[in-house]
C-alpha positions in Angstrom: 0.0 0.1 0.0 1.6 3.2 -1.2 1.5 6.3 1.2 2.8 9.9 0.8 4.9 11.2 3.7 5.3 15.0 3.9 7.8 15.8 6.5 10.6 18.5 6.4 12.7 17.1 9.4 15.1 14.8 7.8 15.6 12.6 11.1 12.0 12.1 11.6 11.2 11.6 7.9 13.9 8.9 7.6 13.0 7.2 10.7 9.2 7.2 9.7 10.1 5.9 6.2 12.1 2.9 7.4 9.6 2.1 10.1 6.6 2.1 7.7 8.6 0.1 5.1 9.3 -2.5 7.7 5.4 -2.7 8.2 4.9 -3.3 4.4 4.1 0.1 3.3 5.5 1.7 0.1 6.6 5.1 1.1 7.2 8.4 -1.0 8.9 11.1 1.1 9.0 14.7 0.3 10.0 17.6 2.4 8.0 20.7 1.4 4.4 21.6 0.5 5.1 22.3 -3.1 6.4 18.9 -3.7 3.6 17.3 -1.8 1.2 19.0 -4.2 3.1 17.8 -7.2 3.3 14.2 -5.8 -0.5 14.0 -5.3 -1.2 15.3 -8.8 0.9 12.6 -10.3 0.5 9.5 -8.1 -2.4 7.7 -6.5 -1.8 7.3 -2.7 -3.9 5.3 -0.2 -3.1 7.9 2.6 -1.1 11.0 3.2 0.9 11.7 6.4 1.2 15.5 6.5 3.4 17.8 8.6 2.1 21.3 9.1 5.3 23.5 9.4 6.6 22.9 6.0 8.8 25.2 3.7 7.7 26.7 0.5 3.9 26.1 1.4 2.5 25.2 4.9 0.6 22.0 5.4 -2.8 23.6 6.1 -2.7 25.5 2.9 -1.8 22.4 1.1 -4.6 20.4 2.7 -7.1 23.2 2.1 -6.2 23.2 -1.6 -6.6 19.4 -1.9 -10.1 19.5 -0.3 -11.1 22.5 -2.5 -10.2 20.4 -5.6 -12.2 17.5 -4.1 -9.3 15.4 -3.5 -10.7 12.7 -1.2 -7.3 10.9 -0.2 -7.4 10.4 3.7 -4.9 12.8 5.4 -3.4 12.2 8.8 -1.7 15.4 10.2 1.5 14.8 12.2 2.7 17.8 13.9 4.2 19.3 17.2 1.3 21.9 17.3 -0.7 20.6 20.2 -3.0 23.4 21.1 -6.8 22.8 20.7 -7.2 25.7 18.2 -4.6 24.0 16.0 -6.2 20.7 16.3 -9.6 22.2 15.3 -8.2 24.2 12.4 -6.4 21.0 11.0 -9.7 18.9 11.2 -11.8 21.7 10.0 -9.5 22.0 7.1 -10.1 18.5 6.0 -7.8 16.3 8.0 -9.1 12.9 8.8 -7.0 12.5 11.9 -4.5 14.5 14.0 -1.5 13.1 15.8 0.8 15.3 17.9 4.5 14.7 17.9 6.3 13.0 19.5 4.3 9.8 19.0 4.9 6.1 19.1 5.0 4.3 15.8 2.5 1.7 17.0 -0.1 4.3 17.7 0.6 5.9 14.1 0.1 2.5 12.5 -3.1 1.9 14.3 -4.4 5.2 13.2 -3.4 4.6 9.7 -5.1 1.3 9.6 -8.3 2.8 11.1 -8.3 5.4 8.4 -7.7 2.8 5.6 -10.5 0.7 6.9 -12.9 3.6 7.1 -12.0 4.6 3.5 -12.6 0.9 2.3 -15.9 0.8 4.3 -14.7 -1.9 6.7 -15.2 -2.0 10.5 -13.1 -5.0 11.3 -9.2 -5.2 10.8 -9.1 -8.3 8.7 -10.6 -9.2 5.4 -12.4 -12.4 4.6 -13.3 -13.6 1.2 -14.3 -17.1 0.6 -11.7 -19.3 2.0 -9.0 -16.5 1.9 -8.4 -14.5 5.1 -6.0 -11.6 5.0 -5.0 -9.6 8.2 -3.3 -6.3 7.4 -2.4 -5.8 11.0 -0.7 -9.0 11.5 0.5 -9.3 8.0 -0.9 -12.9 7.8 -2.8 -14.8 5.2 -4.9 -18.0 5.6 -6.2 -20.0 2.9 -8.7 -22.9 3.5 -7.8 -22.6 7.1 -4.0 -23.0 6.6 -1.4 -20.1 7.3 0.6 -19.2 4.2 3.9 -17.4 4.4 4.1 -14.5 2.0 7.0 -12.0 1.1 6.3 -8.4 1.9 5.7 -7.7 -1.8 3.6 -10.8 -2.4 1.5 -9.8 0.6 1.1 -6.2 -0.7 0.0 -7.4 -4.1 -2.6 -9.7 -2.7 -3.8 -7.0 -0.3 -4.3 -4.7 -3.3 -6.4 -7.2 -5.3 -8.4 -8.0 -2.1 -9.1 -4.4 -1.5 -10.8 -4.0 -4.8 -12.0 -7.6 -5.4 -14.1 -6.6 -8.6 -11.6 -4.3 -10.2 -8.9 -5.3 -12.7 -5.5 -3.7 -11.8 -3.0 -3.1 -14.6 0.7 -4.1 -14.1 1.4 -0.3 -13.8 -1.1 0.1 -11.1 0.2 -2.9 -9.1 3.8 -1.6 -9.5 2.8 1.8 -8.1 1.3 -0.1 -5.1 4.4 -2.1 -4.6 7.4 0.2 -5.3 8.3 3.7 -4.3 10.5 6.4 -5.9 13.9 5.2 -6.7 13.2 1.6 -6.2 14.4 -0.7 -9.1 11.5 -2.6 -10.8 12.2 -5.6 -12.9 10.2 -5.8 -16.0 8.6 -9.0 -15.1 8.3 -8.3 -11.2 4.5 -8.3 -11.1 4.2 -11.6 -13.0 6.7 -13.2 -10.7 4.8 -12.2 -7.7 1.5 -13.4 -9.3 3.1 -16.7 -10.2 4.3 -17.2 -6.6 0.8 -16.3 -5.1 -0.8 -18.8 -7.4 1.7 -21.4 -6.5 1.5 -20.8 -2.7 -2.5 -20.3 -2.6 -4.3 -21.7 -5.7 -3.7 -21.7 -9.4 -7.1 -19.8 -9.7 -6.6 -17.2 -6.8 -5.7 -14.5 -9.3 -7.2 -14.2 -12.8 -5.4 -12.7 -15.7 -7.5 -10.5 -17.8 -5.5 -10.4 -21.2 -4.3 -7.1 -22.3 -5.7 -5.3 -19.1 -4.2 -6.7 -15.8 -5.2 -8.9 -13.1 -8.2 -9.3 -10.6 -8.9 -11.6 -7.7 -10.0 -14.9 -8.9 -11.6 -17.9 -7.1 -11.3 -17.7 -3.4 -13.3 -20.7 -2.4 
């Protein structure tokens, strides 16, 4: 799952990027408001983590601009501004949640998962479709009652298909979910991950739509 991190403090930004990647997120990191605007114009993100005290353009102005243009991507503000008026301003400007620095990574992850569930219209943390059960919190997958070990990118690809079970996702869309800026992508990377998922789960778990992409297949 691809997220945009907007944070001008290099130490905080690098720490968050590493921590989120270890949790299976694909993270693009920018350090000013103008770059944040450009990133969201050119890339689809599941979630934005937005600092407020940014160079070039402050976070609240960036957020208001997104909402005025009907950008619905969930936004979680991360800031040291802890006064009640600051929180009210952030939420009234269109933020979906507000977390004050310093914070524990585990709380950030819990808030991110809650926003993503809300965006997907789910109340519970895990997803069950037929005999397939995927738990984004524990990063576990069960098929027909048996635990299946997946690599981080195999899990991310399956998660993308499960999140939109009726949609056909192109190779390019899946690559965007799995790889961040600057990460080398082999030309057949998606095909390799699909092959491995079919081998580990079922030959019919992912359906190829010729000339278009992939969709979730038979889960029973």
